[in-house]
N, C-alpha and C positions, 0 to 999 in steps of 0.2 A: 895784215891781217887785220879782221871786221869782227868783234862779236858779236852771236847774236844780239838782237835788239841796239845796235850801236846807230849812228847816224853817222853819214859817211860828208863831210865838209867840202871834197876836193871841188875845185875850180876846176874849167878847160886847161888844158894846158898847151904850150905850143909846139910842142912834137905830137906823132901819132904811136899809139901806143898797141898794144895785144896784150890781153887777161887772156891766163890759163886758169881756171878753177882747178886746184888741185884737191879741195875739200870743202863742203859747207855748201849750203844753199840760201839761195837770195833772189831778188829781182834787180833789174838792172837798167835802168832808164838812160838812153842816148837818142839826145834828139826827142823827137815825138815817139819812137819805138820803144817801148816798155816789155822785156822777158824775162821768165825763169831760167836761173843759172843752177847747174850742177856742178858735181865734178866730172871732168871731160869737155867742159865746155868751151872754145874757146869765143873770143870777140874781140873784134877789133874796133877801134874809138880812132877817126881821123883827129890832126890838129885841130885846137879851137872847138870842139865839138862838147856842149854841155853833155856831161855823164855822171850818175852816182850810183852807188850801188844803195837799194832799198829793202826795206820788207828782211830784212837777216835772221832769219829761223834758225840756222846753224853756222856755227864760226866759222868765216870765209877762209882760207889758204889760197892765194893767189900768185900766181908769177906774174909778173909786169916785165914786158920790152917793153923801150922808147926807142924811138929812132927819128933823126939822130938821139944821141945820149939827152938826158934829160935835161932842160935850161942851158942845152947849146945855145939855141937861137932866143933865150931870153933877151928882151933889152936891159944895158945895164947903163 
């Protein structure tokens, strides 16, 4: 969950991700693409792609799926 006005500090991940926006509104930047997101939006973010949520105007509730499981490819 990201509250309105929050800053998204995440870094690229070692897994693919799918985000489903349950509620809220904001913008999402993935690489050079920047788009509005709202309830019902589905976003795919490939492995190692720089991405962040910004301009969060309503608290975001997100369902996030990592494939394979998160940190399973992380160097140890």
